N, C-alpha and C positions, 0 to 999 in steps of 0.2 A: 474413477475419481482421482486416483493417485497420479495417473499420467496427465491429468488436466491441469495440474499445478504448474503455473508458469512463473511463480515468484522467484526472482533472482536470475532468471534467464536473460541472456543478451542476444538480441536479434540484429545482426550487422545490417547496415544500410547506408545510404548516401543522402538522406533527407536533411533539411536545414536543422532539425533538432539533433540528429546524429553528429552534425558538424560543430555544434556548439561546444564551447569550452566546458569541461566537467564542473569547474567552479561555478560557472553561470547556471548550469542545470541544478546544482545543489541549492543555489540561492533561489532560483525560480520555483523549485519544489517547496522550499520553505514558505515563500510568498503564497504559493497555491494553497498550502495547508491553512495558512492564516485566512485567506479569502474564503475557503470552504467553511471555516468555523465562524467567520464574521456573518455569513449569510443567515438571515433570520426571517425572510419573507419570500413569497413566490417570485417577485421580480429579481431579487438577488440570486435565488436558486436558478432561475432561468439564465441569468448572465453567466454564472460560473459553469452551468451545464453546457452552454454554447461554447465557452472557452475550452472545456474538456473535449468536446467533439472536434473543435478546430485543431487541438493538439493531436488527436488521433489521425485526422486527415493529413496534417503536415508531416507527421512522423512516418506515414505510409506503413504503419503496422496493421496487419490484417485484423478485421473485426472479430474473426473467429478466435484469434489469440487473446483479444481483450475479454471476450465472453468466457474463455477458459479460465482467465485469471479471476473472474467474478464467481464462477460456479462453485469453488470450494467453500465460499463464505455464505452461501445461500442459507444454510442452517442458522448461522449467526444473525443474518438479516431477518429471517423469519422469527427467531426468538426475540430479537429486539423489538420488532414490530408488534408482536403479541403483548409484550410487556407494556409498551406505550398505549396500546389500545385498551387494555384492561385496567391500567393504573391511572390513566388520565381522567380527571373529573371535569365535567362541563357545567355550564351555567343553565342550560335549558333542559328540556326533557330528554332522557336517553333514547337512542335509536333502538336498542335491544336491552331488555331487562329480564333476567332469568335467575331466580334465587338471589344470590349475592352478587351476581355478575351484571354489570351495567356498562354498556358501550355507548360513548358519546361521539358526536361528529368531531369534536376537538381531538379526541384520541386517535381517530382514523387519520386526520390531517397530520398530526404530529408523527404518527408511524410512517406515513408516506414520505414526509420531508426528511425524517431521520434515515430511512433506507436510501433515499436519493443522496444524502450527504455522504454516507459510507461508500456508495458506488462511485460517485464523482471523485471522492478522495483517492480511492484505489486506482481508478483510471488515470487521473492526472499525475500522481506520483510515480506510477509504473512507467508511463510514457516518458516522463522527464528524467528518470533515473535508470532503473534496471534494464528496461527494454531497449534503450537507445545508448547506453553507456557501458563500456566494458569494465569488468572489475578492476583492472589495472588503472584505467583512466579515472575511475571513481575514487580509487585509493589516492592517486596523485592529487586530485582536486580537493579531497577532504584534508589531506595532509597540508596542502598549501593554504587552505582557509584557516586551519587551526595552528599554523606555524607560529603566530605570536605567543601562544601558550608555552612554547619551548623556553621562553625567558623565565618562566616560573617552574621549570623542571617537570613539565607535564610530558609523558612519553607519547607524543603525538604520532610519531611514525609507527610505534607498536600498536596503538589503537586503530590507526587506519589499516594496517596490515591485517589485524584480527578481523576487522569488518570485511575486508576484501576476501579473505579466506572463507569466512562464513557465507558470503553471497555466492562465492564460487562453488561451494560444495552443497548448496541446497539442491540443485538439479541432480547431483550425484547421489545424495541421500534418498531423493525421491525415486530414482531409478533402482537403487539398491533395495528399497522397501518393496517396490513392485516385484522384483525378482524373488524376494523372500516369500511374499504372499503367494505368488504363483507356485513356488516350490512346496509350500505348505498345503496349498489346495490340491496339488497332485498327490499328496500323501493322505488326502481325505479330510483336511481341516475345513471347517465351516465358519465363516465370519459374518454371515448375513442372517442366520436364524437363531432362535432362542431368546431368552430374556436379556435384559441389559447387563446383568451380572455375568451371564454365560458368554456374551459377546466380549466383555472386558477380559475374562479369563482366556478367551480364544486369541487375544492379542499378545499374550505372553510369548508364544513361540515366534512371534514377529519381532518383538521389542528386544529380546535377549540377543539374537544374532545381529540385529541392527546396531545395538550398543557395542558389541564385540568388534564388528566391522568398522565402526566409527573410530573407536580407540586405536585399532590397528592402522587405519589410514592416518590418523593424527601422528602416531609414532613414526610411520614411514615418511611423512612429510617433514617432521622435525629432523629426522636423520638425514634426509636429502638436503635440507637447508644447511645443516652443520657441515656436511661433506663439501658443500659449495662455499664454505667460509662466510656464511651470512652472519653479519654482526650489526644488524639494524641500519640506521641511517648515517653512521659514522663514515665519512669520506665517500658517501654514495652519490653517484651522478644519475642524471635522467637522460634516457635515450630521446624522449620527446619533451621539449620545453613548452610549458603551457603559456599561451599568449592570447589575450583578449583581442577580438576583431570587431568589425563594425556590426555584424549580425548579433553579437553578444549584447552590445549596448542597445540595439533595437528591441530585442526580446525583453531586456531588463526594463526599458522605458515603457513598453507595452504592459508589462505585468504591474508596474507601479501605478499606471493609469487605471488598470482594472481594480487594484486594491483601493484606490481613491474612490472609484465608482461604488464599490461594495460598501465602503464605510458610509458614503452618502446615502445609499439606499437603506442602510441600517439605521441611520440617524433621522433622516427626513420622514415626516408623517406619511404613512402609506396604509391604505385599507383595501381589502378586497372582499367581494361578496360571493358566497357559495350557498346555493339553495335558499336564498333569501335571508341568510344569517351573515352579519357583518363581523369580520375578524380584524384585529389590530396588528400593529407592526411587530412587537416583540415576539420572538419565537416561542418563549415559554408561555405566552398567552394564546398562541394559536391552538 
C-alpha cells in the first residue's frame, strides 16, 4: 500500500499537457475543481468524467499509475459512501429496513455520485499538476501567479518554495516509511493483526524513526541552502523564463467552455428516471 502512493510524483514526458506553461496548468486545475463541484446531475458528471478521461489519454500517463493514486483513498471512499447511504432519507419506501437502519434509493445514488466526484477530482488535478509538472516548474508558476501579492509584503517566494519542497519530499518520505516498516517486520513486528488499539501501538516504532529522519533531512537541507548562500528571491534570476504559447490559450478556452456547459447543466431543468422513480436536478435532492 505504501509503495502505491503516487501523490507528488512527477512522470516526465512530452505530451501536450507536459508542455503547457505551469501557470496554465494551475489555472486549469482550479477550473477543473470548480467544474467538479458544480456538477450536480448525471449529465454534468458524465461530461466532467469524459474530460478527466481525455486528460488521461492526452497526458499519456499509464492507467496503472492513475489506479495506484486512487487505491490509497479507497477506505475514505468506502467510509463516505456508507455515511451517505445510511444518513440520506428518501421520500418513498426504503429498499432495506432493519432495526433502526433504513436504506433508500436516494442514499445509494448520492453515495455513487459522491464517490465519482472524489475519484474524478483526484484524477484531474493529479494529471494537470503533480504527474505532468516538475516541482521546480510548479514553484515558478505559483510564484508568478501570486507575484501581485508581493506589493502587500506577502512572502510569495517563500510560500512557493515551501510547497515545492513539500511535494518533492513526499515520495522520499513514502520510501523511508516503507524501509522502516520492512526493518521492523524483520525484527518480528506485526502491523496487520490485533485490535485497533494494538495496531495503533504497533505504529509507534515506525513514527518515531520517521519523525527523527524527517527532522534530520530538514536540517541537512537548511544547511545546504545556507552553504549555497540562498537568500530567497532577492536578486534571483530564472534559468527558464515562463511564456504563454498558443496551446496554453487553446486549453484555457476549452476549459472555460466546459465550465460554461457545466453551469448550464446545473441551472437548466433536468430530470432522469431510475427504476420508475423520477429524480430532479439539484444534487442535494438526488
